[in-house]
Every structure is written in structure tokens, then in C-alpha cells.
C-alpha positions as CSV (number, residue, x, y, z in Angstrom):
1,M,-25.0,17.8,14.9
2,S,-22.8,17.9,11.8
3,A,-20.1,16.0,13.5
4,A,-22.5,13.3,14.4
5,L,-23.6,13.0,10.8
6,D,-20.0,12.7,9.7
7,I,-19.5,9.8,12.1
8,T,-22.6,7.9,11.2
9,E,-22.6,8.5,7.4
10,S,-19.0,8.7,6.2
11,S,-17.2,6.6,8.7
12,P,-19.3,3.4,8.1
13,A,-18.6,3.7,4.4
14,R,-14.9,3.9,5.1
15,G,-15.2,0.9,7.5
16,R,-17.0,-1.2,4.9
17,A,-14.3,-0.4,2.3
18,E,-11.5,-1.4,4.7
19,A,-13.2,-4.7,5.6
20,Q,-13.8,-5.6,1.9
21,E,-10.0,-5.4,1.2
22,R,-9.2,-8.2,3.6
23,T,-8.7,-11.9,2.7
24,D,-10.2,-14.9,4.4
25,P,-9.6,-14.7,8.2
26,V,-8.7,-18.4,8.4
27,A,-5.9,-17.8,5.9
28,R,-4.7,-14.8,7.9
29,A,-4.7,-16.9,11.0
30,R,-2.6,-19.6,9.3
31,A,-0.1,-17.0,8.3
32,L,0.3,-15.9,11.9
33,A,0.3,-19.3,13.5
34,P,4.1,-19.9,13.4
35,L,4.8,-16.6,15.1
36,I,2.2,-17.3,17.8
37,A,3.5,-20.8,18.4
38,A,7.0,-19.5,18.8
39,A,5.8,-16.9,21.3
40,A,3.8,-19.4,23.3
41,P,6.3,-19.8,26.1
42,R,6.6,-16.0,26.5
43,I,2.8,-15.6,26.5
44,E,2.5,-18.1,29.3
45,A,5.4,-16.7,31.3
46,G,4.3,-13.1,31.0
47,R,0.6,-14.0,31.5
48,C,-0.4,-11.7,28.7
49,L,0.0,-11.3,24.9
50,P,3.3,-9.6,24.2
51,P,3.6,-6.5,21.9
52,D,4.8,-8.4,18.8
53,V,1.9,-10.9,19.0
54,L,-0.6,-8.0,19.5
55,D,1.0,-6.2,16.5
56,A,0.5,-9.2,14.4
57,L,-3.1,-9.9,15.4
58,H,-4.1,-6.2,14.9
59,G,-2.1,-6.1,11.6
60,A,-4.2,-9.0,10.4
61,A,-7.4,-7.5,11.8
62,L,-8.3,-10.7,13.6
63,F,-9.9,-8.8,16.4
64,R,-12.4,-7.4,13.9
65,T,-14.0,-10.5,12.4
66,L,-17.3,-10.2,14.4
67,L,-17.4,-6.4,14.4
68,P,-20.1,-4.8,12.2
69,R,-18.9,-3.8,8.7
70,A,-20.0,-0.3,9.4
71,Y,-17.2,0.0,11.9
72,G,-14.4,-1.7,9.9
73,G,-15.4,-5.2,10.8
74,E,-16.2,-8.2,8.7
75,E,-19.3,-9.9,10.1
76,V,-17.9,-13.3,9.2
77,T,-20.1,-16.4,9.6
78,P,-19.9,-18.3,13.0
79,A,-18.4,-21.3,11.2
80,S,-15.6,-19.2,9.7
81,F,-14.9,-17.7,13.2
82,V,-14.6,-21.2,14.7
83,R,-12.2,-22.3,12.0
84,M,-10.1,-19.2,12.7
85,Q,-10.1,-19.9,16.4
86,E,-9.0,-23.5,15.8
87,V,-5.9,-22.4,13.8
88,I,-4.9,-19.9,16.5
89,A,-5.5,-22.3,19.4
90,A,-3.5,-25.0,17.8
91,A,-0.6,-22.5,18.0
92,D,-1.4,-21.1,21.5
93,A,-4.7,-21.4,23.4
94,S,-4.3,-18.3,25.4
95,T,-4.0,-16.2,22.3
96,A,-7.1,-17.8,20.8
97,W,-9.0,-17.3,24.1
98,C,-8.2,-13.6,24.2
99,L,-9.2,-13.3,20.6
100,G,-12.5,-15.1,21.1
101,Q,-13.4,-13.0,24.2
102,A,-12.7,-9.6,22.5
103,S,-14.4,-10.7,19.3
104,G,-17.6,-11.7,21.2
105,C,-17.5,-8.4,23.0
106,S,-17.3,-6.5,19.7
107,M,-20.7,-7.8,18.7
108,A,-22.1,-5.3,21.2
109,A,-21.4,-2.6,18.6
110,A,-24.4,-3.7,16.7
111,Y,-26.6,-2.6,19.6
112,M,-25.0,0.7,20.5
113,A,-25.4,4.3,19.3
114,P,-23.4,4.5,16.1
115,E,-21.2,7.4,17.2
116,V,-20.2,5.5,20.3
117,A,-19.6,2.3,18.5
118,W,-17.4,4.1,16.1
119,E,-15.5,5.7,19.0
120,I,-14.9,2.4,20.8
121,W,-14.2,0.1,17.8
122,G,-14.3,1.9,14.5
123,S,-11.8,4.8,15.0
124,D,-9.1,2.7,16.6
125,P,-7.5,-0.1,14.5
126,R,-6.1,-1.6,17.7
127,A,-9.4,-1.7,19.5
128,A,-10.0,-4.7,21.8
129,T,-12.6,-5.0,24.4
130,A,-12.9,-7.3,27.5
131,W,-15.3,-8.0,30.3
132,G,-16.0,-10.6,32.9
133,M,-18.4,-12.0,35.4
134,G,-19.3,-10.3,38.7
135,N,-21.7,-8.1,40.6
136,G,-22.2,-4.6,39.4
137,L,-24.9,-2.1,40.2
138,A,-25.8,0.8,38.0
139,E,-27.9,3.5,39.8
140,V,-30.0,5.6,37.4
141,V,-29.0,9.3,37.6
142,E,-29.5,12.2,35.3
143,G,-28.0,11.5,31.9
144,G,-26.8,8.0,32.7
145,Y,-25.7,5.7,35.6
146,R,-23.5,5.8,38.7
147,V,-21.7,2.4,38.6
148,T,-20.1,0.4,41.3
149,G,-18.9,-3.2,40.9
150,T,-16.2,-5.8,40.8
151,W,-15.8,-8.4,38.0
152,R,-13.5,-11.3,37.4
153,F,-12.2,-13.2,34.4
154,A,-11.4,-10.2,32.2
155,S,-9.6,-12.3,29.5
156,G,-7.4,-9.9,27.5
157,G,-7.9,-7.1,29.9
158,R,-4.3,-6.2,30.0
159,H,-4.3,-5.2,26.4
160,A,-8.0,-4.0,26.2
161,T,-8.8,-0.5,25.1
162,W,-12.3,-0.6,26.6
163,I,-13.8,-2.8,29.3
164,G,-17.4,-3.6,30.1
165,G,-19.2,-4.2,33.3
166,H,-22.5,-6.2,33.4
167,C,-24.8,-4.6,35.9
168,R,-28.2,-4.7,37.4
169,V,-30.0,-1.4,37.1
170,Q,-31.4,0.4,40.1
171,E,-34.2,2.9,39.6
172,P,-34.2,6.1,41.6
173,G,-36.8,4.6,44.0
174,G,-34.5,1.7,44.8
175,T,-36.2,-1.0,42.7
176,L,-34.3,-3.1,40.2
177,R,-35.3,-2.6,36.6
178,A,-36.9,-5.8,35.3
179,G,-37.6,-7.4,32.0
180,P,-40.9,-8.7,30.6
181,D,-40.4,-11.9,32.7
182,G,-40.1,-9.9,35.9
183,K,-36.4,-10.8,36.4
184,P,-33.8,-8.1,36.8
185,I,-32.2,-7.1,33.5
186,E,-28.5,-7.0,32.9
187,R,-27.1,-3.9,31.2
188,T,-23.4,-3.5,30.2
189,M,-21.6,-0.3,31.0
190,M,-18.6,0.5,28.9
191,F,-15.5,2.0,30.5
192,R,-12.2,3.2,29.1
193,R,-9.3,1.0,30.2
194,D,-7.9,3.9,32.3
195,Q,-11.2,4.2,34.2
196,V,-11.0,0.8,35.9
197,T,-8.9,-0.5,38.8
198,M,-7.2,-3.7,37.7
199,V,-5.9,-6.3,40.2
200,E,-3.6,-9.0,38.9
201,A,-5.3,-12.1,40.2
202,W,-4.7,-14.6,37.4
203,D,-2.7,-17.3,39.3
204,V,-4.1,-20.4,37.6
205,V,-3.1,-23.8,36.1
206,G,-4.0,-23.3,32.4
207,L,-4.7,-20.5,29.9
208,R,-2.2,-18.4,31.9
209,G,-1.5,-16.1,29.0
210,T,-5.0,-14.7,29.0
211,G,-4.3,-12.5,32.0
212,S,-7.9,-12.8,33.1
213,D,-7.7,-10.4,35.9
214,T,-10.2,-8.8,38.3
215,Y,-11.3,-5.2,37.9
216,S,-13.6,-2.7,39.6
217,V,-15.1,0.7,39.5
218,Q,-16.5,2.8,42.3
219,A,-19.3,5.3,41.8
220,L,-18.2,6.0,38.2
221,F,-20.6,8.0,36.1
222,V,-21.4,6.4,32.7
223,P,-23.5,8.3,30.1
224,D,-26.5,6.3,28.9
225,R,-25.2,6.1,25.3
226,Y,-22.1,4.2,26.6
227,T,-24.3,1.4,27.8
228,V,-25.9,-1.5,26.0
229,Q,-28.3,-4.4,26.6
230,R,-27.0,-7.1,24.3
231,D,-29.0,-9.6,22.4
232,I,-32.2,-7.7,22.7
233,D,-34.1,-7.2,19.4
234,A,-35.5,-3.8,20.5
235,E,-31.9,-2.4,20.9
236,R,-30.3,-3.9,17.9
237,R,-29.4,-1.2,15.4
238,L,-27.8,-3.2,12.6
239,P,-29.6,-6.0,10.6
240,G,-26.8,-8.3,9.7
241,T,-27.4,-12.1,9.9
242,L,-24.5,-12.4,12.4
243,Y,-26.5,-10.4,14.9
244,Q,-29.4,-12.8,14.8
245,F,-27.1,-15.0,16.8
246,S,-26.6,-14.2,20.4
247,T,-23.2,-13.6,22.1
248,T,-23.9,-16.8,24.0
249,H,-24.0,-18.7,20.7
250,I,-20.8,-17.1,19.6
251,Y,-18.9,-17.6,22.9
252,A,-20.0,-21.2,23.0
253,S,-19.0,-22.1,19.5
254,G,-15.9,-19.9,19.6
255,F,-14.5,-21.4,22.8
256,A,-15.4,-24.8,21.4
257,G,-13.1,-23.9,18.5
258,V,-10.4,-23.2,21.0
259,S,-10.8,-26.7,22.5
260,L,-10.8,-28.2,19.1
261,G,-7.6,-26.3,18.2
262,I,-5.8,-27.4,21.4
263,A,-6.7,-31.0,20.7
264,R,-5.6,-30.8,17.0
265,G,-2.3,-29.3,18.1
266,M,-1.8,-32.0,20.7
267,L,-2.7,-34.8,18.3
268,E,-0.3,-33.5,15.6
269,E,2.5,-33.2,18.1
270,F,1.8,-36.8,19.3
271,K,1.9,-38.2,15.8
272,S,5.2,-36.4,15.2
273,M,6.6,-37.9,18.3
274,A,5.3,-41.4,17.6
275,V,7.3,-41.8,14.4
276,K,10.5,-41.0,16.3
277,K,10.2,-42.3,19.9
278,T,11.1,-45.8,21.0
279,P,9.6,-46.2,24.5
280,A,11.7,-47.5,27.4
281,A,11.9,-51.3,27.8
282,T,10.7,-51.8,24.2
283,T,12.4,-52.3,20.8
284,R,9.7,-50.9,18.6
285,M,8.9,-47.3,17.8
286,L,5.7,-45.9,19.3
287,R,4.0,-45.9,15.9
288,D,4.4,-49.6,15.5
289,S,2.2,-50.4,18.5
290,E,-1.2,-51.7,17.6
291,V,-2.6,-49.9,20.7
292,I,-1.2,-46.6,19.5
293,Q,-2.4,-47.2,15.9
294,N,-6.0,-48.0,17.1
295,G,-6.0,-45.1,19.6
296,T,-4.8,-42.6,17.0
297,A,-7.5,-43.6,14.6
298,Q,-10.2,-43.3,17.3
299,A,-8.8,-39.9,18.3
300,E,-9.0,-38.7,14.8
301,A,-12.5,-39.9,14.4
302,K,-13.6,-38.4,17.7
303,L,-12.1,-35.0,16.9
304,R,-13.2,-34.8,13.3
305,S,-16.7,-35.9,14.2
306,A,-17.1,-33.3,16.9
307,R,-15.7,-30.6,14.6
308,A,-18.0,-31.6,11.7
309,F,-21.1,-31.6,13.9
310,L,-20.3,-28.1,15.2
311,L,-19.6,-26.6,11.7
312,E,-22.6,-28.3,10.2
313,V,-24.9,-26.9,12.8
314,L,-23.4,-23.4,12.5
315,E,-23.6,-23.4,8.7
316,E,-27.2,-24.7,8.6
317,S,-28.3,-22.2,11.3
318,W,-26.6,-19.4,9.3
319,E,-28.4,-20.3,6.1
320,A,-31.8,-20.5,8.0
321,A,-31.2,-17.3,9.8
322,A,-30.3,-15.4,6.6
323,R,-33.5,-16.7,5.0
324,R,-35.9,-16.5,8.0
325,G,-34.4,-13.5,9.9
326,Q,-34.1,-15.4,13.3
327,V,-32.5,-18.4,15.0
328,T,-35.1,-20.9,16.3
329,M,-35.0,-22.7,19.6
330,E,-34.1,-25.9,17.7
331,E,-31.1,-24.3,16.2
332,K,-30.1,-22.7,19.6
333,V,-30.2,-26.1,21.3
334,L,-28.2,-27.7,18.5
335,I,-25.5,-25.0,18.8
336,R,-25.3,-25.5,22.5
337,L,-25.2,-29.3,22.1
338,A,-22.5,-29.2,19.4
339,S,-20.4,-26.7,21.2
340,T,-20.5,-28.4,24.6
341,S,-19.9,-31.8,23.0
342,A,-16.9,-30.5,21.0
343,I,-15.3,-29.2,24.2
344,H,-15.8,-32.6,25.9
345,R,-14.5,-34.7,22.9
346,A,-11.5,-32.4,22.5
347,K,-10.6,-32.9,26.2
348,E,-10.8,-36.7,25.7
349,V,-8.4,-36.6,22.8
350,V,-5.9,-34.4,24.6
351,E,-6.0,-36.7,27.7
352,W,-5.5,-39.8,25.5
353,A,-2.5,-38.3,23.7
354,Y,-1.0,-37.0,26.9
355,H,-1.2,-40.4,28.6
356,E,0.2,-42.3,25.6
357,A,3.1,-39.9,25.3
358,G,4.4,-41.3,28.5
359,A,7.0,-39.5,30.6
360,T,7.8,-37.3,27.6
361,A,4.6,-35.4,28.3
362,I,5.5,-34.1,31.8
363,F,8.3,-31.9,30.7
364,E,7.7,-28.2,30.2
365,S,10.1,-28.3,27.3
366,E,7.8,-30.7,25.4
367,P,4.7,-29.6,23.5
368,F,2.2,-31.6,25.6
369,E,2.2,-30.4,29.2
370,R,0.9,-26.8,28.5
371,R,-1.8,-28.1,26.2
372,M,-3.0,-30.5,28.9
373,R,-3.3,-27.7,31.4
374,D,-4.9,-25.4,28.8
375,I,-7.6,-27.9,27.8
376,H,-8.6,-28.5,31.4
377,A,-8.7,-24.8,32.1
378,S,-10.9,-24.2,29.1
379,G,-13.2,-27.1,29.9
380,Q,-13.9,-25.5,33.4
381,Q,-15.4,-22.4,31.8
382,V,-19.2,-22.0,31.7
383,Q,-19.4,-23.1,28.1
384,G,-18.2,-26.6,29.0
385,R,-20.7,-27.4,31.7
386,S,-22.1,-30.9,31.6
387,A,-25.4,-29.4,32.8
388,H,-25.9,-28.0,29.3
389,L,-26.5,-31.5,28.0
390,E,-29.5,-31.8,30.4
391,V,-31.0,-28.7,28.9
392,C,-30.6,-30.0,25.4
393,G,-32.3,-33.2,26.4
394,Q,-35.2,-31.3,27.8
395,H,-35.8,-29.8,24.5
396,F,-35.5,-33.0,22.5
397,L,-38.1,-34.6,24.9
398,G,-40.6,-31.9,24.4
399,L,-39.9,-30.0,27.6
400,Q,-39.1,-26.3,28.0
401,P,-35.4,-25.7,28.5
402,H,-34.9,-24.0,31.8
403,A,-31.4,-22.5,31.5
404,R,-30.3,-19.1,30.3
405,F,-27.3,-20.5,28.3
406,I,-29.2,-21.5,25.2
């Protein structure tokens, strides 16, 4: 018992002190951006984050921005998190994607037993978690669960220290545990990295450096305290304003930040090229074309408008949640709308810049081709679905939104 008290009383105090010493995460991200940009070809070729990039990310504590202060995290605002993601994604999208995935996972610490949360995240300065989508079954047994399942898209799984598996829960009688709405609940089982079987299956067009592999466990016993049902008020153990937001809100806005960062990086590279390149069969530099001047202005307006909408919604929702103690349906819908819209507008900007860059854009040695692939890979993820807009429209027209991704 005394050991548990030491964990839950003295360690959180130490964690809070460590977090208070850190500077703004956006400034820390900017300091790392040149290193990450230089490493981008290695990140893509190796399909994972190399040791020097991981050392830099952990050294700057960027994996800890959404972690509770009690465990050495910062509990930054969602808007600050998006700004950080933009900076990293402008340098390399795969790095930002891994950072966003692990950061969202770390929010589960606010719902777990303090001693377990400290073990997974607080005690290890290089902690990074990952999980993916799939079919897992957790059979209730004495003291916990017997878990079998296979999951895909474990972004950052190659450097993760712990990995989660989302599971349906099967009671001893064979029935599935259900929530108040009668639907089967999803509970996340936490495994040490060495407890899972990983299969390198990440052969994709874009975001290659995320190493989003497939993993599985077979009849693995997981103690109950190493499990969590995220985003459920009854299980939340920490009261911070950040944890009034669901992981869905953070994943949506964080991955929108990745798309915005890709587009910003692409547009800046395009402008740099336009002041130097004279296209074939012409005598004027690219920047002197009225078509390019108009398109550049429209791209800037589109990207900045989408970014401003997202940040405005997040900042206003944060202020309201801090005052009210909850995020309303109106705010949830606006976060979804702003996030999905930002992903779509960013893709449009990237496509415009890629096309207008001409043949220069198709070479791997140039800064356009990888960003074009990355923006399309990121837009295919669940947060970019066009169907989200239908759900938002239902709310604005007085209907009850019928999707779970709000």
C-alpha cells in the first residue's frame, strides 16, 4: 500500500514540476523542424522514425503535450496542439502523424488507475503509445480479461512502448457487455510492446514513415486495471478542461493540423520555386504569370480561412468548456465541421500547387511529390470522410446527428 501511495502522491507532484519547466510546444516544434525536414527522406525510406528524430521529439517532450500534468504532461489546449502539429507536418507529415496518434492515445491516462498511468506514461520519459482499428474480444476472467484480436493502422507502433487494443467485452455467460443504449461497449486493453505480434504490412502510397503496421495478441491475460473505457465521464479520474474533449475531437483537429501543415509546406515550396523557375516554352518566370498570381492568392485565402475557422472553434470551445465543465453538441459539431473542412481545403491547395509546379513536381528529389502522396493518404483516413458533413448538416437543420464521430 505504501508503494501505491508513493506513486499517486509524490510522482504527480514531480510530473507537474517537470511540465511547468517547459516552454511553448509550438516554439519547441519550430526548433526541431529543420532536423525533421532534413530527415524526411530517411523517414520515408525506413518507414519509421529514425533514432535521431525520436531522440529530438522526446528531448523536446512533444509526445507529452496531451498527457495529464500529474504524469509529466502539459494538458495544452487543442488549439495549441493543432499549431504544433502544423509546424511538424510542414517539415514531415509522417512525423506529425505519429506524434498526433501517440498524443491522442496518451489522453487515456486521465481515465486509468493512477499507478498504471504513471507506469505507462509518467515513469518513462520516452513513453509513446499506439493503437489501431480492428476486431478484438476481451473475455471476462478472474482479475481481468483474456484478449484475442488483430488490429491495423498502428501508426508509430515501431517505436511505441505500449500498444492498445480496442475490444468488445464478453461476459462469462457469452453475452457482450453493452452500454446504456444497448450497443456493445468498446474497452481498450493496454499491452507492453513485447506482448504483441507485429506484422510489417505498411506498403502504401503516402505517410510511409508512420509504419502503421498490423498487430495481434492471442489469449493474452490483461489485468482489469490495465484497461480503460475512454471518453466516459464515469471513468474519468482527472478533471482538467482538456479531458472534457473526447479523443475523437482531438484526433479530428490534430490530423486536420497535419493536413494544414502539409499544405503550408507545399505552398511555401511552390512560392520559392515560382520566383526562380521559367517554364518551358515561355520567357517569363512563373511568378510573373497572372494565372499563378491569382491562384497563389486564392490558395492563401483558402488555407488561412480553413485554419482560422478551426482555431476559432477550438479556442471558443475551450473557453466554454472551462467555464461550463462540458462540451456541448453545438461545439462538437463545429469541431467536426472545422476539422473535416480543413482537411478538404488543405488537399485542394496541395493539388493546385502540385499541378502548377509542372513537370518539376513529379521528381522525388523535389519537395512536391511526397507531399502530394501524403495529403492524399491523410485525406483517406476516417477524419476526412465527406459523410461527416452530412452529420453536421443534420444538426444545423434541427435533426439528431446519427454518427459516432461527433
